[in-house]
Structures are given as C-alpha cells and as structure tokens.
C-alpha positions as CSV (number, residue, x, y, z in Angstrom):
1,M,-82.3,-44.7,-135.2
2,A,-82.8,-45.9,-131.6
3,I,-82.8,-49.6,-131.1
4,F,-85.2,-51.1,-128.6
5,H,-83.7,-53.3,-125.9
6,P,-86.2,-55.0,-123.6
7,R,-83.7,-55.3,-120.8
8,H,-82.7,-51.7,-121.0
9,F,-86.4,-50.7,-121.1
10,L,-87.1,-52.8,-118.0
11,T,-84.2,-51.2,-116.1
12,S,-85.2,-47.7,-117.1
13,S,-88.8,-48.3,-116.2
14,L,-87.8,-49.6,-112.7
15,L,-85.6,-46.5,-112.3
16,V,-88.5,-44.2,-113.3
17,V,-90.9,-46.0,-111.0
18,G,-88.4,-45.8,-108.1
19,L,-88.0,-42.0,-108.7
20,I,-91.8,-41.6,-108.8
21,I,-92.1,-43.5,-105.5
22,Q,-89.4,-41.4,-103.9
23,V,-90.9,-38.1,-105.0
24,Y,-94.4,-39.3,-103.9
25,S,-93.1,-40.4,-100.5
26,R,-91.4,-37.0,-100.0
27,G,-94.1,-34.9,-101.6
28,Q,-93.6,-32.5,-104.6
29,V,-90.1,-31.1,-104.8
30,Y,-89.8,-27.3,-105.3
31,T,-86.8,-25.1,-105.7
32,P,-86.8,-22.1,-103.2
33,P,-86.4,-18.6,-104.6
34,G,-83.2,-16.7,-104.0
35,V,-83.2,-14.7,-100.7
36,E,-80.8,-12.6,-98.7
37,R,-78.5,-14.8,-96.5
38,L,-78.9,-13.4,-93.0
39,T,-76.6,-16.1,-91.8
40,D,-73.8,-14.4,-93.7
41,R,-74.3,-11.1,-91.8
42,F,-73.0,-12.4,-88.5
43,S,-70.1,-14.4,-87.2
44,R,-70.4,-18.0,-86.3
45,V,-69.2,-19.1,-82.9
46,S,-68.2,-22.5,-81.5
47,V,-70.4,-24.6,-79.4
48,D,-68.1,-24.5,-76.4
49,Q,-68.1,-20.6,-76.6
50,S,-71.8,-20.2,-76.7
51,Y,-73.4,-23.2,-74.9
52,D,-73.3,-25.1,-71.6
53,V,-74.8,-28.6,-71.2
54,F,-78.5,-28.4,-70.3
55,F,-79.2,-32.0,-69.6
56,G,-78.1,-35.5,-70.5
57,G,-74.4,-34.7,-70.3
58,S,-73.3,-38.3,-71.1
59,N,-75.2,-37.9,-74.4
60,V,-73.6,-34.6,-75.4
61,H,-70.4,-35.0,-77.3
62,V,-68.5,-31.9,-78.4
63,T,-66.6,-32.4,-81.6
64,G,-64.4,-30.5,-84.0
65,N,-62.3,-28.9,-81.3
66,G,-65.4,-27.3,-79.8
67,T,-67.0,-26.1,-83.0
68,S,-69.8,-28.6,-83.1
69,A,-71.6,-31.2,-81.0
70,D,-73.6,-34.4,-81.3
71,L,-76.7,-34.7,-79.2
72,S,-78.0,-38.2,-78.6
73,L,-81.3,-39.7,-77.6
74,D,-81.2,-43.3,-76.2
75,K,-83.4,-45.3,-73.8
76,S,-81.6,-43.7,-70.8
77,S,-81.9,-40.0,-71.7
78,G,-82.1,-37.3,-74.3
79,S,-79.7,-34.4,-74.2
80,G,-79.5,-30.7,-74.7
81,L,-77.5,-27.4,-74.7
82,A,-78.4,-24.1,-73.1
83,S,-76.8,-20.7,-74.1
84,K,-74.3,-19.1,-71.7
85,N,-76.1,-15.8,-72.2
86,R,-79.7,-14.6,-72.0
87,Y,-80.9,-12.2,-74.7
88,N,-83.5,-9.5,-74.8
89,Y,-83.7,-9.8,-78.6
90,G,-81.5,-10.9,-81.5
91,F,-80.7,-13.2,-84.4
92,F,-80.1,-16.9,-83.6
93,N,-79.0,-19.7,-85.8
94,A,-77.9,-23.4,-85.7
95,A,-76.9,-25.6,-88.5
96,I,-78.4,-29.0,-87.7
97,K,-78.2,-32.5,-89.3
98,L,-81.1,-34.7,-88.2
99,P,-81.1,-38.4,-87.4
100,A,-81.9,-40.7,-90.3
101,G,-84.0,-43.9,-90.4
102,F,-87.2,-44.5,-88.4
103,T,-87.6,-41.6,-86.1
104,S,-91.2,-41.5,-85.1
105,G,-91.6,-39.7,-81.7
106,V,-88.1,-38.1,-81.8
107,V,-88.1,-34.3,-81.4
108,V,-85.1,-32.1,-82.1
109,A,-85.8,-28.6,-80.9
110,Y,-84.1,-25.2,-81.4
111,Y,-85.8,-22.6,-79.3
112,L,-85.7,-19.7,-77.0
113,S,-87.3,-19.8,-73.5
114,N,-87.3,-18.3,-70.0
115,A,-89.4,-21.0,-68.3
116,D,-86.6,-21.4,-65.7
117,S,-86.9,-17.8,-64.6
118,Y,-90.7,-17.3,-65.2
119,P,-92.3,-20.6,-64.5
120,H,-95.9,-19.2,-64.4
121,N,-95.7,-16.6,-67.2
122,H,-92.8,-17.7,-69.5
123,D,-92.1,-16.8,-73.1
124,E,-91.0,-19.2,-75.8
125,I,-90.2,-19.2,-79.5
126,D,-89.9,-22.7,-80.9
127,I,-88.5,-24.5,-83.9
128,E,-89.4,-28.1,-83.4
129,L,-88.4,-30.8,-85.9
130,L,-90.7,-33.8,-85.5
131,G,-89.5,-37.3,-86.5
132,H,-91.3,-39.6,-88.9
133,E,-94.8,-40.6,-88.0
134,K,-95.5,-43.9,-89.7
135,R,-92.2,-43.4,-91.7
136,R,-93.2,-40.0,-93.1
137,D,-90.5,-37.4,-93.4
138,W,-89.4,-34.9,-90.8
139,V,-91.8,-32.1,-90.1
140,L,-91.0,-28.5,-89.1
141,Q,-93.2,-27.0,-86.5
142,T,-93.0,-23.4,-85.3
143,N,-94.8,-21.9,-82.2
144,I,-94.7,-19.0,-79.8
145,Y,-95.9,-18.3,-76.3
146,G,-95.9,-15.1,-74.4
147,N,-96.6,-14.4,-70.7
148,G,-97.5,-18.0,-70.0
149,S,-100.1,-18.2,-72.8
150,V,-99.6,-22.0,-73.2
151,S,-103.4,-22.7,-73.4
152,T,-103.4,-21.3,-76.9
153,G,-101.1,-23.1,-79.2
154,R,-99.9,-21.0,-82.2
155,E,-98.4,-23.9,-84.2
156,E,-97.7,-23.9,-87.9
157,K,-96.3,-27.0,-89.7
158,F,-94.3,-27.4,-92.8
159,Y,-92.8,-30.1,-95.0
160,L,-89.2,-29.4,-95.8
161,W,-88.0,-29.1,-99.4
162,F,-84.8,-31.2,-98.7
163,D,-83.7,-34.3,-96.8
164,P,-82.5,-32.9,-93.5
165,T,-80.7,-36.1,-92.6
166,E,-78.2,-35.9,-95.5
167,S,-76.4,-32.7,-94.6
168,F,-76.5,-29.6,-92.3
169,H,-79.2,-27.0,-92.8
170,D,-79.6,-23.6,-91.1
171,Y,-82.6,-23.1,-88.7
172,S,-82.9,-19.4,-87.6
173,I,-85.0,-17.2,-85.4
174,L,-85.0,-13.4,-85.7
175,W,-86.7,-11.8,-82.7
176,N,-87.0,-8.1,-82.0
177,N,-89.6,-5.6,-81.1
178,H,-90.9,-5.4,-84.7
179,H,-91.5,-9.1,-85.5
180,I,-90.4,-12.7,-85.1
181,V,-89.2,-14.5,-88.2
182,F,-88.6,-18.2,-88.5
183,L,-86.2,-19.1,-91.3
184,V,-84.9,-22.3,-92.9
185,D,-81.7,-22.0,-95.0
186,N,-82.4,-18.2,-94.9
187,V,-85.9,-18.6,-96.4
188,P,-88.5,-17.1,-94.2
189,V,-91.3,-19.6,-93.4
190,R,-93.2,-17.6,-90.9
191,E,-93.5,-14.0,-89.7
192,V,-95.2,-12.9,-86.5
193,I,-95.7,-9.1,-86.6
194,H,-95.7,-7.3,-83.3
195,N,-99.0,-5.4,-83.4
196,N,-101.9,-4.7,-81.0
197,A,-103.6,-8.0,-81.7
198,I,-100.8,-10.0,-80.4
199,S,-99.1,-7.6,-78.0
200,T,-100.2,-9.2,-74.8
201,V,-98.7,-12.6,-75.8
202,Y,-95.7,-11.3,-77.7
203,P,-92.5,-12.7,-76.2
204,S,-90.8,-9.8,-74.4
205,K,-88.7,-11.0,-71.5
206,P,-85.1,-12.2,-71.7
207,M,-84.6,-15.7,-72.9
208,S,-81.9,-18.3,-73.3
209,V,-81.3,-20.3,-76.4
210,Y,-81.6,-24.1,-76.4
211,T,-80.9,-27.0,-78.7
212,T,-82.3,-30.4,-77.5
213,I,-83.2,-33.9,-78.6
214,W,-85.8,-35.8,-76.6
215,D,-88.6,-38.4,-76.6
216,G,-91.8,-36.6,-77.7
217,S,-93.9,-39.8,-78.2
218,E,-96.8,-38.7,-76.0
219,W,-96.9,-35.2,-77.3
220,A,-95.9,-35.5,-81.0
221,T,-97.5,-38.8,-82.1
222,H,-101.2,-38.6,-81.2
223,G,-100.8,-39.6,-77.5
224,G,-98.1,-42.2,-78.1
225,K,-99.7,-43.9,-81.0
226,Y,-96.3,-44.1,-82.8
227,P,-93.7,-44.0,-80.0
228,V,-90.0,-43.9,-80.3
229,D,-88.6,-47.3,-81.2
230,Y,-85.4,-47.6,-79.3
231,E,-84.3,-50.6,-81.4
232,F,-83.1,-47.9,-83.8
233,A,-81.3,-45.9,-81.1
234,P,-79.1,-43.9,-80.5
235,F,-80.7,-41.1,-82.5
236,V,-78.0,-38.4,-83.1
237,A,-78.6,-34.8,-84.0
238,S,-75.4,-32.9,-85.0
239,V,-75.1,-29.2,-84.4
240,R,-72.7,-26.5,-85.7
241,G,-72.8,-23.1,-87.3
242,I,-73.9,-21.3,-84.1
243,E,-74.9,-17.7,-84.4
244,M,-76.1,-15.6,-81.4
245,E,-76.1,-11.9,-82.1
246,G,-78.2,-9.3,-80.3
247,C,-79.1,-7.8,-77.0
248,V,-77.3,-9.7,-74.2
249,L,-78.9,-9.3,-70.8
250,N,-76.8,-7.4,-68.4
251,Q,-75.2,-9.9,-66.0
252,K,-76.8,-8.2,-63.0
253,G,-80.2,-9.0,-64.7
254,M,-81.6,-5.6,-63.8
255,A,-80.4,-2.9,-66.2
256,P,-82.2,-2.7,-69.5
257,S,-79.0,-1.8,-71.4
258,C,-77.6,-4.2,-74.0
259,S,-74.1,-5.1,-74.9
260,R,-73.8,-5.3,-78.7
261,S,-70.8,-6.3,-80.8
262,S,-72.4,-5.4,-84.2
263,L,-72.7,-2.1,-86.0
264,S,-76.1,-0.4,-85.9
265,S,-76.8,-1.2,-89.5
266,L,-76.4,-4.9,-88.8
267,D,-78.1,-4.8,-85.4
268,P,-80.9,-7.4,-85.4
269,V,-82.5,-5.4,-82.5
270,D,-82.5,-1.9,-83.9
271,G,-81.1,-2.0,-87.4
272,E,-83.6,-0.8,-90.0
273,E,-82.8,-3.9,-92.2
274,F,-84.3,-6.1,-89.5
275,A,-87.5,-4.2,-88.9
276,K,-89.4,-5.7,-91.8
277,L,-89.0,-8.3,-94.5
278,S,-87.4,-7.3,-97.9
279,S,-89.2,-7.9,-101.1
280,Q,-87.0,-11.0,-101.7
281,Q,-87.9,-12.3,-98.3
282,I,-91.6,-11.7,-98.8
283,T,-91.3,-13.7,-102.0
284,G,-89.6,-16.5,-100.1
285,L,-92.2,-16.4,-97.3
286,N,-95.1,-16.7,-99.7
287,W,-93.3,-19.5,-101.5
288,A,-92.7,-21.5,-98.3
289,R,-96.2,-21.0,-97.0
290,G,-97.9,-21.7,-100.4
291,K,-95.9,-24.8,-101.2
292,H,-94.9,-26.3,-97.9
293,M,-97.2,-25.3,-95.1
294,F,-99.8,-27.9,-94.3
295,Y,-101.2,-26.7,-91.0
296,S,-101.8,-23.3,-89.4
297,Y,-103.7,-22.7,-86.1
298,C,-105.3,-19.7,-87.8
299,Q,-107.1,-22.1,-90.1
300,D,-108.1,-24.6,-87.5
301,K,-111.7,-23.7,-86.7
302,S,-112.4,-27.1,-85.2
303,R,-109.8,-26.4,-82.6
304,Y,-110.7,-22.7,-82.0
305,K,-114.4,-21.8,-82.3
306,V,-113.1,-18.2,-82.0
307,L,-109.8,-17.8,-83.6
308,P,-107.1,-15.9,-81.7
309,P,-107.3,-12.1,-82.5
310,E,-104.0,-11.9,-84.5
311,C,-105.5,-14.3,-87.1
312,S,-107.8,-11.7,-88.4
313,A,-105.4,-8.7,-88.0
314,T,-104.4,-7.0,-91.2
C-alpha cells in the first residue's frame, strides 16, 4: 500500500510542472523514424583540409589538430569558412553545435554559393539556423536561388526535434541534376525535384561550400525588432564532421569533367542511389514535414498572389 507524503507529492508535482513547461516551450517532442545514414557513406575530412578562412579570421579558431573549428560572433565581427574547392554537384555535410543562451538575431549558415563568381545571376543552396526570437528555440530555414532569382524567396522553416546546443548534429545537402535534398541527422526535411517547373531557377553552376556565423538582426528578426544582444557574446558555433564528396570543378575552371574519388555506386552525382529518395527516406521526409515544418513559401498566398510554378507541379 502506497503511503501519501505531502512533501514528496509537492516535489513530484513541481517536477511534472517543470517538465510540462519545458516540453511546452520546445514544442511537442517526436522521435524520428529510422533512415539510411548517408553520412556513413563518405569519408569525413578535417577542417584544415577542406576549408580556408572566409572572413573574421581572428574569430576562427581551428581545434582538434585541424579536425574541427570554433566560429565566433562578437561585437567586432562574425566569422566564416569557405571550401578550398568548387563543386558542380555533390554531397556536403557539417556536424555543428550551436550557441546556447539568448541568441536572437544570430544566424549560423551552412550553404553553397557562387555569388563571388556570378554576382548578378548567382546560385545558392541554404541551410540557415536562426537564433531565438524572444527566447524561442533555434529554427532551421532552407532556401534555394538559381540564376539570380533572389526576388523569389523559396524558404521553408522547421522546428528541430532536439536541442542543437547540447551536442553536435549533422546538417547535409545533397545536390545533383536530379534533386536537392536537405537533411538533418540524415532525416530528409525537404526535397526540390529538378523538373520543368523549376528548371530555370535550379542551381546549376559550380559553387563553393560555406560555414558562417553572423549578425542577422535586420534580416532575421522582423527588421531588427529583436537584435543580437552582445551582452551575451561571444556566440560560438563549433564545426566538425566535414564531408565534401562530388564533382570537383577542374582547376582551370573551363572543362566540364569532374574528379571523383568515390565508386560509381556511391557517387552522389551519378549514382543511382542518389537519384531519388528511398522508401525509408520518403517516410522520414513526410515525418519531418508533417511534424516539424511550420512555414512553406508554397503555402504563403499573402506573400505570393500567384505561387511559383513549382508549387503546383506534380
């Protein structure tokens, strides 16, 4: 027979209330379905092998004998890394641990771009992690641009199903002539299929890979409504687990040929396994979009009176 203890009841009640508040503040917690681990298919390379400093050199600190790096944002500057190679297509991954605490306005970005080579018609594939707005959790935003189509934002936003400040998590981009897939811990969260509806704005020119942290107050917080509070600086994003596998642009920049180190069956450019999602990956995609996506440009009719053509493509 259980004996009632008021003190134990009060302690248990407070614990339950605390858990409820924690779950409420982070949203409903769901367990992702099992999916293939694309990150296990390719070798991981060190930061110093794959990246050069892009900007904010004094805020870039290479650690672990070159295998990882800490990127900092403070009042003086943000910081970033740019890949040594340019790629026509490929699979790209970084394991990132995000800054904790009050991070409104802080943006950590993992993306591909060629804006330096094509300033007026550049391509871009973005994973952007947006810091807390009014102390909410980090938000994952994905976006693509092709041929300078910056007037049409193709953003989709997701809540994460874990705390990205507690440990490292994999953020991946698969880009080839068949589709673009955004993945978090190997779970696909978005697929952009290369079809006629999107062909004119589908990223197709060689791009570099970037990892950056910067002040996105004006852009990411409703015109600076919740700016970065530098009382909490420095904000540090840690990066490791780098994977860059695919079609490396010929150093002369002219020949279309690619140098590949992987076998054809594991080739993210031409391998059959990378041309479409598996049934497991489709299940993961539907799970992520059904449980965690809270914004898609294809559903924003107040923004687009006429939705972009790919939104209605089947």
